[in-house]
C-alpha positions in Angstrom: 0.0 0.0 0.0 1.2 3.5 -0.8 1.7 5.6 2.3 2.2 8.8 0.4 -1.1 8.3 -1.4 -3.0 7.7 1.8 -1.4 10.7 3.5 -2.3 13.0 0.6 -5.9 11.7 0.7 -6.1 12.3 4.4 -4.7 15.8 4.0 -7.3 16.6 1.3 -10.1 15.3 3.6 -8.9 17.4 6.5 -8.4 20.5 4.2 -12.0 20.0 3.2 -13.1 19.9 6.8 -11.2 23.1 7.5 -12.9 24.7 4.5 -16.3 23.8 5.9 -17.2 21.2 3.3 -16.9 17.5 2.8 -13.6 16.7 1.1 -13.9 15.4 -2.5 -11.1 14.4 -4.8 -13.5 15.3 -7.7 -13.1 18.9 -6.8 -9.8 18.6 -8.5 -11.5 17.4 -11.7 -15.3 17.9 -11.5 -16.3 20.7 -9.1 -19.6 20.5 -7.4 -20.0 16.7 -7.1 -20.4 15.7 -3.5 -23.5 13.6 -3.0 -24.4 12.6 0.5 -24.9 9.1 1.9 -27.0 8.4 5.0 -25.3 5.9 7.2 -28.5 5.8 9.2 -30.1 3.4 6.8 -27.2 0.9 7.4 -26.1 1.6 11.0 -26.5 -1.4 13.2 -26.7 -3.8 10.2 -24.7 -7.0 10.8 -25.2 -9.2 7.8 -21.5 -10.0 7.4 -20.1 -11.4 4.2 -19.9 -15.2 3.5 -16.9 -17.2 2.5 -17.9 -17.0 -1.1 -15.5 -14.1 -1.8 -13.4 -14.6 1.3 -15.5 -12.1 3.1 -15.5 -13.7 6.5 -12.7 -12.1 8.5 -9.9 -13.6 10.5 -8.2 -10.9 12.5 -5.1 -12.1 14.2 -5.1 -9.6 17.0 -7.4 -8.3 19.7 -9.8 -6.0 17.8 -11.8 -5.3 20.9 -8.7 -3.6 22.3 -8.5 -1.4 19.2 -12.2 -0.8 18.4 -13.4 2.6 19.3 -9.9 3.8 20.2 -8.8 7.0 18.5 -5.1 7.5 17.8 -5.6 11.1 19.0 -5.9 10.8 22.8 -7.9 14.1 22.7 -10.1 13.7 19.7 -12.1 16.8 20.6 -9.1 19.0 19.9 -9.1 20.9 16.7 -6.2 19.1 15.1 -7.2 20.1 11.6 -5.7 23.6 12.2 -2.3 22.2 12.8 -0.9 20.9 9.4 2.2 19.4 11.0 0.3 17.6 13.7 -2.3 16.4 11.1 0.4 15.0 8.8 1.8 13.1 11.8 -1.6 11.7 12.6 -2.1 10.7 9.0 1.2 8.8 8.9 0.4 7.1 12.2 -3.1 6.1 11.0 -1.5 4.6 7.8 0.9 2.6 10.0 -2.0 1.0 11.9 -3.9 0.3 8.7 -0.9 -1.3 7.1 -0.4 -3.5 10.2 -3.9 -4.9 9.9 -3.6 -5.6 6.2 -0.3 -7.4 6.8 -1.8 -9.9 9.2 -0.4 -13.3 8.2 -3.8 -15.0 7.7 -4.6 -12.6 4.9 -3.8 -13.9 1.4 -6.3 -12.0 -0.6 -7.8 -9.4 1.7 -4.6 -7.6 2.3 -2.8 -4.5 1.0 -2.7 -6.0 -2.5 -6.5 -6.0 -2.6 -6.6 -2.4 -1.6 -3.9 -1.5 -4.2 -6.0 -3.3 -6.9 -9.2 -1.4 -5.9 -7.4 1.9 -6.0 -5.7 1.1 -9.3 -9.1 0.4 -10.9 -10.5 3.6 -9.3 -7.6 5.5 -10.9 -8.8 4.2 -14.3 -12.2 5.7 -13.6 -10.6 9.0 -12.6 -8.8 9.1 -15.9 -11.6 7.9 -18.2 -15.0 8.8 -16.8 -16.6 12.0 -18.1 -17.8 13.8 -15.0 -15.5 11.9 -12.7 -16.3 9.6 -9.7 -19.1 10.6 -7.4 -18.0 11.7 -3.9 -14.5 10.6 -4.9 -12.5 11.3 -1.6 -15.2 9.5 0.4 -15.1 6.6 -2.1 -11.3 6.3 -1.9 -11.3 6.6 1.9 -13.9 3.8 2.2 -11.8 1.6 0.0 -8.8 2.0 2.2 -10.8 1.0 5.3 -13.4 -1.4 4.1 -11.5 -4.6 5.0 -9.5 -3.4 8.0 -11.3 -5.8 10.3 -11.1 -9.3 9.0 -12.1 -11.9 11.5 -13.0 -15.4 10.3 -16.5 -16.4 11.1 -17.6 -13.0 12.4 -20.9 -11.8 10.9 -20.2 -8.1 11.4 -16.8 -7.4 9.9 -18.0 -4.6 7.7 -19.8 -3.0 10.7 -16.7 -3.2 12.8 -14.5 -1.8 10.0 -16.9 1.1 9.6 -16.8 1.7 13.4 -13.0 1.5 13.5 -12.8 4.1 10.7 -15.3 6.4 12.5 -13.3 6.1 15.7 -10.0 7.1 14.0 -11.6 10.0 12.1 -13.5 11.5 15.0 -12.3 15.0 15.8 -10.5 15.2 12.5 -13.2 15.0 9.8 -16.8 16.3 9.8 -19.4 14.0 11.3 -21.5 13.9 8.2 -18.5 13.0 6.1 -17.5 10.2 8.5 -21.0 8.8 8.4 -21.0 8.8 4.7 -17.7 7.0 4.4 -18.8 4.5 7.1 -22.0 3.9 5.1 -20.0 3.1 2.0 -17.9 0.6 4.0 -21.1 -1.1 5.2 -22.3 -1.4 1.6 -19.3 -3.8 0.9 -21.4 -6.5 2.5 -22.8 -6.8 -1.0 -26.1 -7.9 0.4 -28.2 -5.1 -1.0 -27.9 -2.8 -4.0 -26.2 0.4 -3.0 -28.4 3.5 -3.1 -25.8 6.4 -3.0 -23.8 7.1 -6.2 -20.6 7.0 -4.2 -21.4 3.7 -2.7 -21.8 2.2 -6.2 -18.2 3.1 -7.0 -17.0 1.5 -3.7 -18.8 -1.8 -4.2 -17.9 -2.0 -7.9 -14.2 -1.5 -7.1 -14.3 -4.1 -4.4 -15.8 -6.7 -6.8 -13.8 -5.6 -9.8 -11.3 -8.5 -9.4 -14.1 -10.9 -10.5 -14.1 -9.2 -13.8 -10.4 -9.3 -14.6 -8.7 -11.6 -17.1 -8.7 -15.3 -16.4 -5.2 -15.5 -15.1 -5.6 -12.6 -12.6 -9.0 -14.0 -11.5 -7.5 -17.5 -11.0 -4.7 -16.1 -8.8 -7.2 -14.2 -6.7 -9.2 -17.4 -6.4 -6.2 -19.3 -5.1 -5.5 -16.6 -2.5 -9.1 -16.8 -1.2 -8.9 -20.6 -1.1 -5.7 -20.2 1.1 -7.6 -18.0 3.5 -10.1 -20.9 3.9 -7.6 -23.8 4.0 -9.3 -25.1 7.1 -12.5 -25.9 5.1 -12.9 -29.0 3.0 -13.2 -28.6 -0.8 -16.9 -29.4 -0.5 -17.5 -26.8 2.2 -15.6 -24.1 0.4 -17.3 -24.9 -2.9 -20.8 -24.6 -1.3 -20.0 -21.3 0.2 -18.3 -19.8 -2.8 -20.9 -21.1 -5.2 -23.8 -19.6 -3.2 -22.4 -16.1 -3.4 -21.4 -16.4 -7.1 -24.9 -17.7 -8.1 -26.4 -14.7 -6.4 -24.1 -12.4 -8.4 -24.9 -14.2 -11.6 -28.7 -13.9 -11.0 -28.5 -10.1 -10.8 -29.6 -8.0 -13.8 -26.1 -6.4 -13.5 -23.2 -7.2 -11.3 -21.7 -3.7 -11.5 -23.7 -0.6 -10.7 -21.6 2.0 -12.4 -21.5 2.1 -16.2 -17.7 2.3 -16.1 -17.2 -0.9 -14.2 -20.0 -2.6 -16.1 -18.2 -1.9 -19.4 -14.9 -2.9 -17.9 -15.8 -6.0 -16.0 -19.4 -7.3 -16.5 -18.9 -9.7 -19.4 -15.6 -11.2 -18.1 -17.1 -11.5 -14.6 -20.0 -13.5 -15.9 -17.6 -15.8 -17.8 -15.3 -16.2 -14.8 -18.3 -17.0 -12.5 -19.7 -19.6 -14.9 -16.2 -21.2 -15.1 -15.9 -21.5 -11.3 -19.5 -22.8 -10.9 -18.7 -25.4 -13.5 -15.6 -26.5 -11.6 -17.6 -26.7 -8.3 -20.4 -28.8 -9.8 -19.0 -32.0 -8.6 -17.3 -30.6 -5.4 -20.2 -29.1 -3.5 -21.2 -32.5 -2.1 -18.7 -34.7 -0.3 -17.9 -38.0 -1.9 -19.9 -40.9 -0.5 
């Protein structure tokens, strides 16, 4: 993961807070785009994500110790007016993020996944007329959306959103924090995202399914390694259930950019995996 990129993003978001508006990377490209997102419709939701895409989390440390703790021991202080202190905070926050994403049990849901999401978001920045909706909130949500990864827990996205909110408290506006947290909750992929920004987050998160066969296969191997404790039949049942749900949708990707980039290949990749699982979902007699 790119520390300099994260720190630049954090600085933009704080600068937006100082200016009395929600920060938005699109202001560099497409002024005026900053749609809101109401976390209230998601807060308290605990659907979790199944093993189908490796979404059950396996955090190798004590998350209860970290949850709700802000790096700033005095979050009520107006740190945003102190650029040097704010830069130090951004660097410390990146270090904590990086430590989570480097946990040894993570083979797919690690910093490489975040880098891939951001690289595909960069394609959208470069190619989409009008830019990415609520872009800084979208990018921040991608950085934090898998920070909590505990195997078997049904509320990893909820806990990731709460962890982000705790770190951002006192540094970013409450409405901006809520919006980013809401985007993180949308990466459960259980419901169609409502907010335009959320559509970019969930599409980037699932974009790996729509990559070329070689890349898709490598990702599949990494996810399988995260669930090495499951039998082939157990893993096949879990993954196939999620992939069938995706295949049944009218469209897998909610933004036109990711639909054009990924949809056709995603459907081919899913069909290939389901064909391979056909004989593995039930254990041999």
